[in-house]
C-alpha positions in Angstrom: 121.6 117.6 99.3 122.2 118.1 103.0 125.0 116.6 104.9 124.2 114.1 107.6 125.7 112.4 110.6 125.7 108.7 111.1 124.8 107.0 114.3 128.3 107.5 115.6 128.2 111.2 114.9 130.6 111.0 112.0 130.0 113.2 109.0 128.7 111.2 105.9 128.5 111.9 102.2 125.4 113.7 100.8 122.2 111.8 101.7 119.8 110.3 99.2 116.0 110.4 99.8 113.9 107.3 99.8 110.4 106.3 100.7 110.3 103.3 103.2 107.6 100.7 103.1 107.3 98.4 106.1 105.4 95.2 106.1 103.6 93.8 109.2 104.2 90.3 110.6 103.9 90.2 114.4 107.2 89.7 116.2 108.9 89.2 112.9 108.8 93.0 112.7 111.9 92.9 114.8 113.7 92.0 111.6 112.5 95.4 110.3 113.8 97.0 113.5 117.2 95.7 112.6 117.0 97.0 109.1 116.0 100.5 110.2 118.7 100.4 112.9 121.4 99.8 110.4 120.1 102.3 107.9 119.9 105.0 110.6 123.4 104.1 111.7 124.7 104.3 108.2 123.2 107.8 107.8 123.3 108.0 104.0 119.5 107.7 103.4 116.9 110.3 104.2 113.4 108.9 104.8 111.1 111.2 102.9 108.1 109.1 103.9 107.3 105.9 105.7 104.3 103.6 105.1 103.7 100.9 107.6 101.1 98.2 108.4 100.7 96.4 111.7 104.2 95.8 113.1 105.5 98.0 110.3 103.2 100.8 111.7 104.7 100.3 115.1 108.2 100.5 113.8 107.2 103.7 111.9 105.8 105.5 114.9 108.6 104.5 117.1 111.1 105.8 114.6 109.2 109.1 114.2 108.9 109.6 117.9 112.6 109.0 118.5 113.7 111.0 115.5 111.6 114.0 116.6 113.3 113.8 120.0 116.9 113.0 119.2 117.6 112.6 115.5 118.9 109.3 114.1 120.4 108.2 117.4 117.1 109.0 119.1 115.2 106.9 116.6 117.5 104.0 117.1 117.1 104.3 120.9 113.3 104.5 120.7 113.1 101.4 118.4 115.3 99.5 120.9 113.2 100.6 123.9 109.9 99.7 122.1 110.9 96.2 121.3 112.5 95.7 124.7 109.1 96.7 126.2 107.4 94.2 123.9 109.7 91.5 125.3 109.1 92.4 128.9 105.3 92.3 128.3 105.7 89.0 126.5 107.2 87.3 129.6 103.6 87.2 131.1 102.1 85.6 128.0 100.4 82.2 128.5 102.0 81.2 125.2 105.6 80.3 125.8 108.0 77.8 124.2 108.3 74.4 125.8 111.7 73.4 127.4 112.1 70.9 124.5 111.8 73.7 121.9 114.3 75.8 123.8 116.8 73.0 123.9 116.4 72.3 120.1 116.4 76.0 119.1 112.9 75.9 117.8 111.3 79.4 118.0 107.8 78.1 117.2 105.2 78.0 119.9 102.7 75.9 117.9 103.2 72.8 120.1 102.6 74.6 123.4 99.4 74.1 125.3 98.7 77.8 125.5 99.0 78.3 121.7 96.9 75.2 120.9 94.2 76.3 123.2 94.0 79.9 121.8 94.2 78.7 118.3 91.4 76.2 118.7 89.3 78.7 120.6 89.7 81.4 117.9 88.3 79.0 115.2 85.0 78.5 117.0 84.4 81.5 119.1 84.8 85.2 118.4 87.0 87.5 120.5 83.8 89.3 121.6 83.0 86.0 123.5 86.4 84.9 124.6 87.8 88.4 125.3 84.8 90.5 126.3 86.9 93.2 127.9 89.1 93.4 124.7 92.4 93.1 126.7 95.4 93.7 124.5 98.8 93.8 126.2 100.4 95.2 123.0 98.2 98.3 123.3 99.6 98.9 126.8 103.1 98.8 125.3 102.2 101.2 122.4 100.5 103.7 124.7 103.4 103.6 127.3 106.3 103.8 124.8 105.1 106.1 122.0 104.5 109.8 122.4 101.8 110.3 119.8 101.9 114.1 120.2 105.5 114.0 119.1 104.7 111.6 116.3 102.0 113.9 114.9 104.3 116.9 115.2 107.1 115.1 113.3 108.2 117.1 110.3 111.3 115.1 109.4 109.3 112.4 107.5 105.7 111.8 106.4 103.9 108.8 107.9 101.2 106.6 106.5 99.5 103.9 108.5 97.1 101.5 106.9 93.9 99.9 108.3 91.0 98.0 106.7 87.5 99.4 106.9 85.4 96.5 108.2 82.2 97.8 106.7 83.4 98.6 103.2 86.5 96.3 102.9 88.4 99.3 101.6 91.9 100.3 102.8 92.2 103.6 104.7 95.5 105.3 105.0 96.0 107.6 108.0 98.5 110.4 107.6 100.9 111.9 110.1 98.5 114.3 111.8 95.8 111.6 112.2 97.9 109.0 113.8 97.0 107.9 117.4 97.3 104.8 119.4 93.9 103.7 118.1 95.1 104.0 114.5 98.2 101.9 115.2 96.1 99.3 117.0 93.6 99.2 114.2 96.4 98.6 111.7 97.4 95.6 113.8 93.9 94.3 114.7 93.6 90.6 113.8 89.9 89.9 113.9 90.2 86.4 115.2 91.9 87.8 118.4 90.7 91.3 119.1 87.6 93.5 118.7 87.6 95.8 115.7 89.0 99.2 116.6 86.5 102.0 116.2 87.8 105.3 114.9 85.2 108.1 114.5 82.5 105.4 114.7 84.0 103.2 112.0 85.3 99.7 112.8 88.8 98.8 111.4 90.8 95.6 111.1 94.4 94.8 110.3 95.7 96.9 107.3 97.4 93.8 105.8 94.1 92.8 104.2 94.2 95.8 101.9 97.9 96.8 101.8 100.9 95.3 103.4 102.1 98.0 103.2 100.3 100.6 101.0 102.7 102.1 98.4 100.4 104.5 96.5 100.5 107.3 99.2 104.1 107.9 98.3 103.2 108.8 94.7 101.1 111.7 95.7 102.8 112.9 98.9 106.5 113.1 97.9 108.5 113.8 94.7 110.8 110.9 95.6 110.7 108.0 93.1 112.8 105.5 95.1 110.8 103.1 97.3 112.6 100.7 99.6 110.4 97.8 100.8 111.3 95.9 103.9 109.6 92.6 103.3 109.1 89.9 106.0 106.3 87.8 104.4 107.7 85.4 101.8 106.0 85.6 98.4 107.3 82.3 97.2 107.0 79.0 99.2 107.6 75.8 97.4 105.2 72.9 97.4 101.6 72.6 98.5 101.0 72.6 102.3 99.4 69.4 103.6 98.4 69.9 107.2 95.4 72.1 108.2 97.8 74.5 110.0 100.2 74.7 107.1 97.3 75.4 104.7 95.9 78.2 106.9 99.4 79.7 107.3 99.9 79.8 103.6 96.5 81.3 103.0 97.4 84.1 105.5 100.7 84.7 103.6 99.0 85.0 100.3 96.3 87.2 101.7 98.7 89.6 103.3 100.8 89.9 100.2 97.9 90.3 97.8 97.6 94.1 98.1 101.3 94.5 97.6 101.2 92.4 94.5 98.4 94.5 93.1 100.5 97.6 93.6 103.5 95.9 92.0 101.4 95.3 88.9 100.3 98.9 88.7 103.8 100.2 89.1 105.1 97.7 86.5 102.4 98.7 84.0 103.1 102.5 84.3 106.8 102.0 84.1 106.4 99.9 81.0 104.2 102.6 79.4 106.8 105.3 80.2 109.7 103.2 78.9 107.8 102.5 75.6 106.9 106.2 75.2 103.2 105.6 75.2 102.7 108.1 78.1 104.5 111.3 79.0 107.1 110.7 81.7 106.6 114.3 82.7 103.1 113.5 84.0 103.7 110.0 85.5 106.1 108.6 88.0 108.8 106.1 87.1 109.0 104.3 90.4 112.3 102.7 91.3 111.7 99.7 93.6 114.2 98.3 96.0 113.8 95.6 98.6 115.5 94.2 101.8 114.4 90.8 102.9 115.7 87.5 104.3 113.3 85.1 102.6 115.5 82.0 103.1 115.9 82.6 106.8 112.4 83.8 107.5 110.6 81.2 105.5 111.8 78.5 108.0 109.8 80.2 110.7 106.2 79.1 111.2 103.3 81.6 111.6 103.2 80.8 115.3 106.6 82.3 115.9 105.1 85.7 115.1 103.6 85.6 118.6 106.9 84.7 120.2 108.1 87.8 122.0 111.2 86.4 123.8 114.0 88.9 123.9 116.5 86.4 122.5 114.3 85.8 119.5 113.7 89.5 118.9 117.5 90.1 119.2 118.1 87.3 116.7 115.7 88.9 114.2 117.2 92.4 114.8 120.7 91.2 114.0 119.5 89.3 111.0 117.8 92.5 109.8 121.0 94.5 110.3 123.0 92.0 108.3 120.4 92.1 105.5 120.5 95.9 105.5 124.3 95.8 105.4 124.2 93.6 102.3 121.8 95.9 100.6 123.8 99.0 101.3 126.9 97.3 100.0 125.3 96.0 96.8 122.6 98.6 96.0 123.1 101.9 97.7 124.7 103.5 94.6 121.6 102.6 92.6 119.3 104.8 94.7 118.3 107.8 92.6 119.4 106.0 89.4 117.7 102.7 88.8 115.6 100.0 90.4 117.2 97.0 92.1 114.0 95.0 92.4 112.7 93.6 89.1 109.0 93.8 89.6 108.3 92.1 86.3 110.3 89.1 87.5 108.4 89.1 90.8 105.1 88.9 88.9 106.2 86.2 86.4 103.9 83.2 86.6 106.9 80.8 86.4 108.9 82.2 89.2 111.0 79.4 90.5 112.9 79.0 93.8 116.2 78.8 92.0 115.6 82.1 90.4 115.4 83.9 93.7 118.2 86.2 94.9 120.5 84.3 97.2 121.3 85.9 100.6 124.1 88.4 100.7 127.5 87.7 102.2 126.8 89.2 105.6 123.5 87.3 105.9 125.3 84.1 105.0 128.0 84.7 107.5 125.3 85.6 110.2 123.5 82.3 109.5 126.7 80.3 109.5 127.8 81.8 112.9 124.4 81.4 114.6 121.9 78.5 114.5 119.4 78.9 111.7 116.0 79.7 113.1 113.5 76.9 113.1 109.8 76.4 113.7 
């Protein structure tokens, strides 16, 4: 394998190829930014392919744009610039934390007049009525910050961006040469807030409804059998929600993890058949799954915090992501190319209990101890 340089320009050991799968989740995607920033800085992984949905797609195109221009350091710089631009645009949002929330360290915006107004409106009126001009500040950021010609010309990694066909309900995966600003915005199009994005006459909604993110493109596009999932939507949440808002939030979490769980089942099934010798391993892929997450930190955040674009919050999530990536590198890097570090069968077990979950690593624990735990 080729030699590589880390973010500081130092020579590293031989790199290992992986496919990277990036979930969507609004501003919580800044956690993924932190993960990618640390992996790029470390320099020991080659990203053979990247699959992203919604905020994951935005991270993917920002990385590809920066990588094409300036290698790993260029990718880190572009990711920083993209999220900084998101924060600058967010300063003009009518949805802002109240002074009380700021004092108490609550990142949620669900008690603010702006959020309550838009939330109530979206439940009775469509965006075609409330937003007839289809104004979307995030599109302005994407178009200003990302050079899509450079993204489509990227040869250092393969890109896959997912969106949901409104007419058929089927997932469509756009590949590198097809990716435009429209494709990225389709991948992030929440139908309660924005008009469907038309591409070649076909309307699309958020890719999370069909795959968050899609894993299957990896199995046909690259020979790499290691998949690293950056997960920001908790699979497990104890107890039944009681309030209307909590119920809707949990429905959204389940919905946006459903596609991923289906792919987990397919991977587990094939891996089991290979292990038992019932199918020929030479003709099927034995996928090794890995995951970076911060469930215990992120599950304390409400769905409304996904629209909080304050720079302080994005920095917090970035640093949390860097800590989680550091833990994963320390604990699991050596397993890449050898064996899985995510037990999919355990993830799919019907009796999965909270106490059985992996506890945060040392660096995440230290990070949470040194800085106030996010709330709201």
